[in-house]
VOBA-1610 file (N, C-alpha, C; in pm, whole numbers, padded with zeros to 5 digits, always signed):
BEGIN
Met+02017-00874-00960Met+02115-00928-00865Met+02113-00844-00738Pro+02098-00908-00621Pro+02094-00831-00497Pro+02229-00766-00468Glu+02224-00652-00400Glu+02346-00583-00363Glu+02418-00665-00256Pro+02552-00676-00265Pro+02625-00753-00164Pro+02621-00684-00028Leu+02601-00762+00075Leu+02594-00708+00210Leu+02705-00767+00295Pro+02776-00682+00371Pro+02878-00735+00461Pro+02814-00796+00584Thr+02883-00891+00645Thr+02842-00942+00775Thr+02898-00848+00881Ala+02819-00823+00983Ala+02858-00726+01085Ala+02996-00757+01143Ser+03076-00652+01157Ser+03209-00665+01217Ser+03207-00624+01364Ser+03095-00568+01409Ser+03082-00530+01550Ser+02940-00560+01597Phe+02927-00593+01724Phe+02796-00619+01784Phe+02805-00583+01931Ala+02708-00506+01982Ala+02712-00467+02122Ala+02571-00433+02171Glu+02552-00452+02300Glu+02432-00400+02367Glu+02471-00262+02417Ile+02425-00157+02349Ile+02473-00021+02376Ile+02398+00045+02490Ala+02285-00009+02527Ala+02206+00034+02642Ala+02118-00086+02676Pro+02062-00092+02796Pro+01981-00209+02829Pro+01869-00234+02727Gly+01874-00352+02663Gly+01772-00389+02566Gly+01788-00326+02429Ile+01897-00253+02404Ile+01921-00191+02273Ile+02051-00247+02217Phe+02040-00316+02103Phe+02154-00383+02042Phe+02188-00315+01910Arg+02317-00312+01878Arg+02366-00247+01756Arg+02470-00337+01690Trp+02461-00351+01557Trp+02566-00418+01482Trp+02586-00343+01351Ala+02711-00346+01301Ala+02744-00262+01186Ala+02863-00320+01111Ala+02875-00276+00986Ala+02991-00310+00904Ala+03002-00206+00793Phe+03124-00179+00752Phe+03144-00091+00637Phe+03117-00171+00510Ser+03040-00112+00419Ser+03008-00177+00293Ser+03086-00111+00180Pro+03185-00179+00121Pro+03255-00121+00006Pro+03161-00092-00111Phe+03059-00176-00128Phe+02964-00154-00237Phe+02887-00024-00218His+02837+00001-00095His+02759+00121-00066His+02846+00240-00026Lys+02973+00213+00005Lys+03070+00316+00045Lys+03027+00390+00172Val+02967+00316+00265Val+02921+00376+00391Val+02904+00264+00494Glu+02904+00301+00620Glu+02876+00205+00725Glu+02726+00172+00726Leu+02694+00045+00726Leu+02556-00001+00739Leu+02535-00042+00884Thr+02437+00017+00948Thr+02412-00007+01090Thr+02272-00065+01108Ser+02262-00163+01196Ser+02134-00226+01229Ser+02114-00221+01380His+01986-00228+01420His+01954-00225+01563His+01842-00323+01594Ala+01839-00364+01720Ala+01725-00438+01774Ala+01694-00376+01909Val+01565-00357+01935Val+01522-00294+02060Val+01422-00386+02127Ala+01454-00425+02251Ala+01365-00507+02331Ala+01290-00419+02429Ser+01158-00431+02430Ser+01076-00355+02523Ser+00963-00446+02570Ala+00870-00389+02646Ala+00756-00467+02693Ala+00674-00522+02576Asp+00684-00459+02460Asp+00611-00503+02340Asp+00681-00616+02267Gly+00802-00654+02310Gly+00880-00755+02240Gly+00999-00691+02170Leu+01064-00769+02086Leu+01185-00726+02016Leu+01150-00682+01875Leu+01199-00565+01835Leu+01190-00521+01696Leu+01331-00509+01642Val+01350-00556+01518Val+01480-00553+01451Val+01468-00454+01335Phe+01556-00354+01334Phe+01549-00247+01235Phe+01660-00259+01130Asp+01621-00261+01003Asp+01714-00254+00889Asp+01832-00351+00902Pro+01807-00480+00920Pro+01918-00569+00955Pro+02011-00605+00840Ile+02141-00608+00873Ile+02242-00668+00787Ile+02277-00804+00848Pro+02352-00888+00777Pro+02388-01019+00833Pro+02468-01006+00963Leu+02450-01106+01049Leu+02514-01110+01180Leu+02554-01253+01209Ala+02668-01270+01273Ala+02714-01406+01308Ala+02610-01475+01395Glu+02600-01607+01380Glu+02497-01685+01450Glu+02504-01670+01601Ser+02625-01660+01656Ser+02637-01649+01802Ser+02570-01522+01854Glu+02587-01411+01783Glu+02523-01286+01825Glu+02374-01288+01795Ala+02334-01349+01685Ala+02191-01360+01654Ala+02120-01439+01762Ser+02188-01537+01819Ser+02129-01615+01928Ser+02104-01529+02050Arg+02194-01434+02076Arg+02173-01341+02188Arg+02045-01261+02168Leu+02021-01218+02046Leu+01898-01142+02018Leu+01775-01228+02039Arg+01781-01353+01992Arg+01666-01441+02007Arg+01632-01465+02154Ser+01733-01464+02238Ser+01708-01489+02381Ser+01670-01362+02457Ala+01686-01244+02395Ala+01657-01118+02465Ala+01508-01097+02485Ala+01428-01132+02385Ala+01282-01115+02393Ala+01221-01181+02270Ala+01092-01209+02277Ala+01022-01263+02160Ala+01017-01156+02052Cys+01059-01193+01931Cys+01064-01094+01822Cys+00924-01070+01765Arg+00890-00942+01744Arg+00761-00904+01687Arg+00770-00875+01539Gly+00889-00843+01488Gly+00899-00814+01347Gly+01030-00750+01307Ile+01053-00750+01177Ile+01167-00682+01116Ile+01110-00552+01058Val+01169-00439+01093Val+01113-00309+01055Val+01206-00238+00957Leu+01148-00188+00847Leu+01223-00112+00747Leu+01197+00037+00766Thr+01305+00115+00773Thr+01290+00260+00790Thr+01273+00333+00659Asn+01304+00269+00547Asn+01275+00327+00416Asn+01288+00221+00308Gly+01257+00259+00186Gly+01255+00164+00075Gly+01391+00117+00029Asn+01500+00178+00079Asn+01634+00137+00041Asn+01696+00039+00141His+01622+00003+00246His+01682-00071+00356His+01630-00213+00374Ala+01591-00277+00265Ala+01550-00417+00277Ala+01666-00501+00328Arg+01788-00468+00286Arg+01909-00533+00334Arg+01888-00685+00346Ala+01911-00742+00464Ala+01894-00887+00484Ala+01764-00919+00556Ser+01662-00835+00535Ser+01537-00850+00610Ser+01468-00983+00583Ala+01473-01032+00460Ala+01407-01160+00430Ala+01473-01274+00506Asp+01606-01273+00513Asp+01678-01377+00588Asp+01645-01370+00736Trp+01639-01249+00790Trp+01607-01232+00932Trp+01463-01275+00962Ala+01373-01242+00872Ala+01233-01280+00891Ala+01219-01432+00897Glu+01294-01500+00811Glu+01291-01646+00811Glu+01356-01701+00939Leu+01469-01643+00978Leu+01540-01688+01097Leu+01454-01675+01223Leu+01383-01562+01235Leu+01305-01534+01355Leu+01157-01569+01341Asp+01117-01614+01221Asp+00978-01653+01194Asp+00881-01539+01223Val+00913-01422+01166Val+00830-01303+01182Val+00814-01235+01046Ala+00729-01133+01042Ala+00706-01059+00918Ala+00802-00940+00907Val+00821-00895+00783Val+00889-00769+00755Val+00782-00661+00752Leu+00804-00553+00827Leu+00703-00448+00844Leu+00751-00315+00787Ser+00659-00241+00729Ser+00688-00106+00680Ser+00568-00017+00707Ala+00595+00107+00749Ala+00488+00203+00771Ala+00456+00282+00645Ser+00534+00261+00540Ser+00514+00337+00417Ser+00404+00278+00331Pro+00319+00364+00271Pro+00220+00312+00176Pro+00283+00279+00041Glu+00408+00324+00019Glu+00475+00298-00108Glu+00522+00153-00115Pro+00512+00091-00231Pro+00565-00046-00243Pro+00718-00043-00239Phe+00777-00139-00169Phe+00922-00149-00160Phe+00970-00261-00248Pro+01089-00248-00306Pro+01143-00358-00387Pro+01185-00474-00298Gly+01191-00591-00357Gly+01238-00707-00283Gly+01146-00826-00301Glu+01199-00941-00271Glu+01123-01064-00291Glu+01032-01097-00173His+01067-01046-00055His+00992-01084+00064His+00867-00998+00078Gln+00758-01061+00114Gln+00634-00986+00134Gln+00648-00892+00254Ile+00608-00769+00234Ile+00617-00669+00340Ile+00476-00638+00388Arg+00457-00645+00519Arg+00326-00620+00577Arg+00320-00481+00636Pro+00201-00424+00646Pro+00190-00288+00699Pro+00218-00282+00849Trp+00292-00180+00887Trp+00319-00151+01028Trp+00191-00104+01095Arg+00170-00144+01218Arg+00059-00095+01299Arg+00117-00032+01425Asp+00085+00095+01451Asp+00134+00161+01570Asp+00090+00086+01695Gln+00176+00089+01796Gln+00148+00026+01925Gln+00130+00137+02029Asp+00098+00100+02151Asp+00094+00198+02259Asp+00231+00261+02279Ser+00336+00181+02261Ser+00471+00228+02287Ser+00540+00283+02163Trp+00528+00215+02051Trp+00597+00253+01927Trp+00501+00327+01833Gln+00548+00439+01780Gln+00472+00516+01681Gln+00562+00543+01560Ala+00505+00534+01442Ala+00577+00565+01318Ala+00547+00708+01276Arg+00650+00780+01235Arg+00633+00917+01186Arg+00693+00926+01046Ala+00609+00951+00946Ala+00657+00966+00809Ala+00745+01090+00798Leu+00852+01079+00718Leu+00943+01191+00694Leu+00949+01218+00544Pro+00844+01281+00490Pro+00843+01307+00346Pro+00958+01400+00306Gly+01007+01374+00186Gly+01117+01455+00134Gly+01249+01382+00135Gly+01259+01274+00211Gly+01383+01197+00217Gly+01382+01084+00115Ala+01433+00969+00154Ala+01430+00852+00067Ala+01286+00801+00055Pro+01257+00717-00044Pro+01121+00664-00056Pro+01077+00593+00072Gly+00961+00630+00124Gly+00907+00566+00243Gly+00979+00599+00372Glu+01058+00705+00373Glu+01137+00739+00492Glu+01047+00755+00615Thr+01081+00685+00723Thr+00999+00683+00844Thr+01089+00682+00967Met+01051+00759+01068Met+01117+00754+01199Met+01025+00679+01293Phe+01081+00589+01373Phe+01004+00513+01470Phe+01038+00563+01610His+00935+00595+01688His+00953+00661+01817His+00893+00576+01928His+00970+00556+02034His+00922+00487+02154His+00927+00587+02268Ala+00812+00638+02308Ala+00807+00744+02409Ala+00862+00696+02542Gly+00827+00575+02584Gly+00872+00526+02713Gly+01022+00511+02725Leu+01088+00480+02612Leu+01234+00469+02609Leu+01300+00600+02569Ser+01218+00701+02536Ser+01268+00829+02483Ser+01368+00804+02371Leu+01322+00725+02273Leu+01410+00673+02168Leu+01350+00697+02030Ala+01435+00738+01936Ala+01397+00751+01795Ala+01489+00663+01712Val+01433+00596+01612Val+01511+00515+01519Val+01493+00576+01379Phe+01606+00619+01319Phe+01605+00684+01189Phe+01663+00593+01081Gly+01618+00614+00957Gly+01678+00549+00841Gly+01786+00638+00784Asp+01756+00704+00671Asp+01856+00789+00604Asp+01838+00937+00632Ala+01728+00979+00692Ala+01699+01122+00708Ala+01806+01194+00788Val+01860+01125+00888Val+01968+01179+00971Val+02071+01068+00987Val+02198+01104+00972Val+02306+01005+00988Val+02410+01062+01083Asn+02491+00973+01139Asn+02593+01016+01236Asn+02721+00935+01213Leu+02780+00955+01095Leu+02898+00880+01056Leu+03021+00930+01131Pro+03110+00839+01169Pro+03225+00877+01250Pro+03310+00987+01187Asp+03327+00985+01056Asp+03413+01084+00991Asp+03341+01213+00953Arg+03207+01219+00976Arg+03133+01338+00935Arg+03045+01395+01044Gln+03022+01319+01150Gln+02937+01362+01262Gln+02789+01367+01221Leu+02707+01421+01312Leu+02562+01424+01289Leu+02529+01519+01175Glu+02448+01470+01080Glu+02408+01555+00967Glu+02278+01503+00907Leu+02210+01594+00838Leu+02090+01557+00763Leu+02132+01488+00634Leu+02041+01409+00580Leu+02066+01347+00450Leu+02102+01456+00350Pro+02217+01444+00281Pro+02256+01547+00184Pro+02146+01571+00080Asp+02133+01697+00039Asp+02026+01737-00052Asp+02020+01651-00178Lys+02137+01610-00230Lys+02136+01536-00357Lys+02067+01400-00347Tyr+02051+01349-00223Tyr+01983+01221-00203Tyr+01836+01237-00162Cys+01792+01361-00146Cys+01654+01387-00100Cys+01559+01403-00217Ala+01437+01355-00200Ala+01332+01385-00297Ala+01296+01532-00290Asp+01296+01589-00170Asp+01266+01731-00147Asp+01329+01770-00013Ala+01447+01832-00019Ala+01523+01862+00103Ala+01445+01955+00196Gly+01372+02051+00140Gly+01293+02143+00223Gly+01183+02070+00298Ala+01116+01980+00230Ala+01009+01903+00295Ala+01066+01814+00405Leu+01183+01756+00381Leu+01243+01671+00484Leu+01276+01754+00608Arg+01336+01870+00591Arg+01368+01955+00706Arg+01240+01994+00782Ser+01137+02026+00708Ser+01010+02062+00772Ser+00955+01946+00853Ser+00961+01826+00799Ser+00909+01710+00871Ser+00993+01679+00995Leu+01123+01704+00989Leu+01210+01680+01104Leu+01186+01781+01216Arg+01136+01899+01181Arg+01108+02000+01284Arg+00984+01965+01367Asn+00903+01874+01319Asn+00775+01844+01385Asn+00773+01709+01455Leu+00889+01662+01499Leu+00895+01533+01566Leu+00875+01549+01716Pro+00828+01443+01782Pro+00823+01446+01929Pro+00965+01448+01984Ser+00981+01484+02110Ser+01115+01489+02168Ser+01162+01348+02204Phe+01293+01331+02207Phe+01354+01204+02243Phe+01495+01232+02292Glu+01535+01153+02387Glu+01669+01168+02445Glu+01774+01092+02366Arg+01734+00976+02311Arg+01829+00889+02241Arg+01785+00868+02097Ala+01883+00848+02008Ala+01852+00824+01867Ala+01946+00720+01810Leu+01891+00635+01724Leu+01965+00532+01653Leu+01957+00563+01503Phe+02064+00533+01431Phe+02072+00567+01289Phe+02111+00446+01206Ala+02056+00435+01087Ala+02089+00324+00998Ala+02228+00338+00940His+02288+00455+00958His+02427+00479+00917His+02496+00559+01027Gly+02580+00492+01105Gly+02660+00564+01201Gly+02631+00535+01347Gln+02692+00617+01431Gln+02690+00597+01575Gln+02559+00645+01638Pro+02518+00584+01749Pro+02397+00631+01818Pro+02426+00758+01898Leu+02320+00828+01931Leu+02325+00936+02029Leu+02249+00886+02151Leu+02313+00881+02265Leu+02250+00825+02384Leu+02210+00930+02486Ser+02227+01058+02450Ser+02176+01166+02535Ser+02161+01292+02450Gly+02062+01373+02484Gly+02042+01503+02419Gly+02015+01498+02270Ala+01958+01389+02220Ala+01946+01371+02074Ala+01856+01474+02009Ser+01739+01506+02069Ser+01649+01603+02008Ser+01716+01740+01994Ala+01787+01782+02098Ala+01853+01912+02095Ala+01961+01915+01989Lys+02034+01807+01975Lys+02141+01801+01873Lys+02083+01804+01733Leu+01970+01735+01713Leu+01904+01740+01582Leu+01850+01881+01555Ala+01788+01942+01655Ala+01733+02077+01637Ala+01840+02176+01594Ala+01962+02159+01642Ala+02071+02251+01608Ala+02106+02243+01459Leu+02070+02132+01393Leu+02096+02119+01249Leu+01989+02186+01164Leu+01875+02214+01226Leu+01759+02263+01151Leu+01745+02414+01161
//
C-alpha cells in the first residue's frame, strides 16, 4: 500500500523560475517539500508531492518540462502521477534500484545541471547542482525545518554519517539551496552548510 501523501498547502515562486510547494505529512511526521526549476535547459521537477491543478498549470506554462527528478530512493512521492501529467520520465542519478511502480530512467548530466552522489545518507542520496543559477537541490542529506533550522540528516537515519559528512565537504560552491524538507536558503548557502561540518 502506498504511503499517503498530502496535497500541497502552499505554492510560491520563491525566486525567478524557482517554484516551491509543501505540506506537512502526519504519516511522515515532517514537512514534505517539492521544487521545480526552470532554466535554459527546461523545467525540472524535484521530489514532487500532489499539487492543485491551478498551480500545476502555472508550472506547465513556465517552461517545457524535461523530467521528474528523485533526490533519493525514499522520494518517489507522487512522481508517477507527475510524469503522466507532464508526459516526461522519472529520472534518478543513483545506480541503486528504487522502489515504485513507475519506470525510472538514468539521469544524464547537462551543461548546466550536474548530479553529485552523497554516499552515507539515504539510499541513492544525490545533490543536483546548477552552476549558472548557483543553486543546489538536496534530498535528505541536509534539511532546514522551521522548528529545527538547518541541520544534517540525523545519524540514526544515515547509512554512514561519517561518509555523508565527508561527501558534503567536497561539494561545489552555491549561493542558494533547496531542500526536500523545509525552507530554502536564498543566500550564503554554502557557507551556512560549511558551518555545520
